N, C-alpha and C positions, 0 to 999 in steps of 0.2 A: 816309218814314222812310229813305231814301237819301240824305240831304244829302250833297254832295261838301265841304262846307265846315264846320267847325267852329267856331261863333261863341262859343266859350268856351276859355280857355287851360288847360294842364295845372295851374297853380296853384289856379284857381278851381275846376277839377274835382276836385282833391284835397280843397279846403274843403267842396265840396258833399257829396263820398262821406263826409265825417267827420260829416256831419248824419244819415246813416242809422242811427247808435245811439242818436239822440235818443228822450227818453222820450215825446214827444209824437207820438201816431200820425200826426196832422195834417200834422206837419212831415215825417216820413219819408214820407208819401204823396206830398207835394207835390215832395221830392226826387226820388222815384221818377219822377213823371209828368215832371219836367224832363229827367232823365236819357234817359228814353224819347223825348222830344220832339227831342233832340239827333240822332236817327238813327243809322244803322249806321257812321257814321265814328267814333262814340265808342267803338266797340268794343275797339279796341287800346289806347286809355287806361284802360279798364275793366278790361282783363285785365292791364295792368302794375298797377293799384292792388290787384287782387285776389292778386297775387303776394308783396304785402307781409307780411312775418310779423306785423306788428304790429296788423293788423286783427283786430277781435273776430270770433269764428267765425260768428255769425249775421249779422255784415254781408258777410262773404265769401259767405254763402248767398244774401243779399239781391243782391248782386252777380252772382252766378251767374244768378238769376233774369233779371235785367234783361238780361244779356248772351244767354241764350237766347229771351227775347222779342224782342230786336232782331234775332237771327240768324233766328228763325223768320219775322218779317215779310220780311226779305230773301228767305227761302226760297220765300215766297210770289210775291213779284215775278220771281224766276228761273223759277219753274214756267210762270206767265203768257209770259215772253219765250221760253221753249223751245217753248211750243206756238205761239205767234204766229209763230216763225221756221219753223214748218213740222214741228216734233218729229221732224226727219230724222236725228239722232244718239241711237239707241236707248241707248248707253252713257252719254251726258250725262243722258238721263232717269233711267236707274236710278241714276246718281250723284246726282241730286237728291233721289231716295228716301233714299238713304244719307245725304246731307247732314243730314237730321233728327237723327240720332243721332251723325254725325261731320260736324259743321260745316266742318272743316279739309281733308276730304277733296277732292282736286281731280283734274282729267281727266289731268294728267301722270302721276300714279301709276297711274290705271287703265289709261291707254293702254300704259305700259311693261309691265304685267302681260299685257296681251291680246297684245302684240308678242311676248313671250316664249312664250305658247301659240301664237301664229301659227307662229313660228320653227320648233316641233316638227312644225306641219301641212303646211306649204308643200313640204317636202322630200320627202313622202311622194306628192305629187301630181305626178308627173314623166312622165305618160303619158296616154294616152288610155283612159278607163273608162266602163263603163255607169253609170247612175245608182245601181243598186244597189251596184255595187263602190264608188263614191265614197262612198256612206253608210257601208259597211263599213270602209273606210279611215279615214273621220272618226270611226267609232264606237271603232275600235282606238286612235286617237290620245287621244280623249276619256276612254276609260275605262282603258285600258292604259298608255299612254306618261304622259298628264297625272294619271290616277288620279283622276278626279271621281268623286264617290261621291253617293248620296240619302243625305239625313240623315233617316232614317226614326226614329231613336231619339229626336231633339229635333224632330220633325216642326214643331212649332208656335214654334220658337224665332224671335223677332224677327232674329236673325242669319241665318237661311235666305234673307231677304229682302234682306239688305244685300249689294250686289254685291262691296265690299271684301271683306268677311267670307268671302264664296263664294270669291273669287279666292284667298284666303290659306289657306283650310281645306280647299279642295276639295271642299267638302259644301254640299248646299242643298236647297231644295225644287223641285218639277217646275217652275215658273215660272223660278226663278234659274238651274237648270242649262239649261234650254232657252235663256235670254239667252245663256249663255257659248256654247252650241252654235251659235246664231245668228248671233253676232257673228264666230265662227271661219269658218263658212259663208260670210258675206258677204264676209270678207278673201281667201276661196278662190274667191269668184266661183260659188258654188254656188246654185242657185235654192231655197233653203230659207226657209221662211217660219213665223211663229208662227201657232198656231190656238187659238181659245178655246173649248175644250170645257167642259162643265160639270164641275165638281170636278176637272178634270184638264187641266192646260196642256200641250200637244204642239206638233209641227213638221211642216210638210208639205212634201215635194219637188215641186215644181209646175212644169210647162213646158207648152206648147200640147199635146203629144201624151201626156205622162206626169205622173200624180199618185199618189203613196202618202204614208202617214204613218208617224211615227217618235216613239215613246215614249222620250225621253230620260232620264226618271226611271227607266224599267226597262231600263237598258243599251242604248238605242238599238235595241229591237226594232221591226222594220217590220211594217206592216199596212195593211190596205185599206179602201175606201169601206165594203165590206160589214161590215167590223169595226165602223166608225163607225156604221152603221144598227143594228147590234146593241146597241151601247152606249147609243144615245140611246134605243132601244126598253125596254132595262132600265130607264131612267130615267123612263120614261112621259112623254117629252117629244116635241114636234113636230121634224120634221127641217128645221132653218132653214139656211140658207147659212153663217151665222156659224160653225156646227159644223163646216164642211167646208172652207172658203176661207181664205186668209190674212187675220189682222187687222192693224191699225196699230199702230205705235208708241205711240200715245196708249192704245190698248186693253191694250198691255202694262204699262205703267207705271201704269195704273190699276188693273189686277189686282194688280200688285204692292202698291199702296196698301192696296188691299182687304185682301189677306193681311195685311198689318201690323195694320190695324183688329182683325182677328180674333185675331192674335197677342197684342196688348196687352190685348185683352179678357179672353183666357184668364190672363193673368198679373195681372188686376185693375188695370191700369195706365191708368184710365180717362182721365186728363188727356190721355197721350199719344195713346190712341186717338181722342179729340175733336179733337187738333190733327192727325191724319192724316185725319181725315174732312173737315175744312176744307180741307187741301190737295187731297184728292179731288174736292171740289166747285170748287176754283179750276182744276183740271185739265178737268173735264167741263162746266162752265158754258160 
């Protein structure tokens, strides 16, 4: 689906698209199949045709559907590439999640936003601090300087899981706020990592000699292993290592996708939910 060359010229493409309003469904079906077979390189031409005011409304909708399907196929391939390359860049992984809704979103935009946040943070780290002091400074930057907040009012909104939306609105769910926190911590060279707790994503400050936990969704409150023990006991679960130790970027992005499935299900957008489930399967296979 990612042909580098287009075996049809623009004039032929325009003629092909004109057949999308044919009354014969067999004809329109063959046209759609042909356009999809051309691969993602045809997307700019389809977008150009879509912009034409002369198009019949339902033809524009068909073009939108074809573009979305081509972009979706490309997104699946990009998830595979990210995973096979080691899934080292968490920001890229979260961008791919958001690309489902925002296919034009790119790393340049997200990197610039993150650099703006980092600029507010690095100037405060100008001395020697204890781990607790480091976290308190980071918390002050996150919540007082940058004014990130939990989006409790619209907790299940898909926007809470879209990294671009969270960066712009400064509101998110536990996972997306933790992602911002983690990326800032990494740029500040702080040993802070994600932890996959049931029903709540948190982070841990972990070195050879020190480990404690931070609830980013609750203003960065600090707690201990005993608190994790109590939480697990309340849920009547076994004390597994994954509830205490750092998780991987794939774990984080997979959880972001599962959150989106739940969000779309609550909205009754089951086609989108099914699409995300396939992306999740691609990532976890």
